[in-house]
C-alpha positions, 0 to 999 in steps of 0.5 A: 428578708425574703426567701427565694429559689436560687437559679439551677445551674443550667439558666445560664448561657455558661451554666447550661454549656455545664450542666449538659455538654452541650451548647444551648439550642433555640429555635429562632423567630425565623422558625429555625434551630440556632444552636449558640457559641462564645466568640472572643477575639482572639488579640486584645483591642487598643485598649488591652480589652479581649472583646466577646460576642455570640455566634448562632450556627442556623442549622438544615430542617433536619439538623443534620447540617449547618445552614448559616449563622448569626452573630452579635456585635461584642457584647463585653470587652474585659482584661483577658479572655477567660474573664469576656467569655466568663461575662458573656456565659453570666446571660442568662438564656432568656438573653441569649433567645432574646440577642439571637431574636434580634441577629437575626432582625439585624440580618435580615435587614442587610441585603443580599449580596 
């Protein structure tokens, strides 16, 4: 059996929030600064499941005000809001960064209204 070091407590989305008492921040593929948070549907869907996704707030270059956002589609579904949240919070920060870059890519393909 190979001994592998344990992952740092802040290597997951939820672990980071717990360890640092703030949301993780990332530089998106567009060069802008983003913070991430989990959002969960207020009510279950027709199968009794709560959907959870990630909302990324884009910050001004000075970092003093929000300038927009991108979001993922529903990433996880669960029987309770807490379970859906925990499933998203279990994602690694590398996964969350990849989700951000994909959300930016998708938003760039949408026409401006």
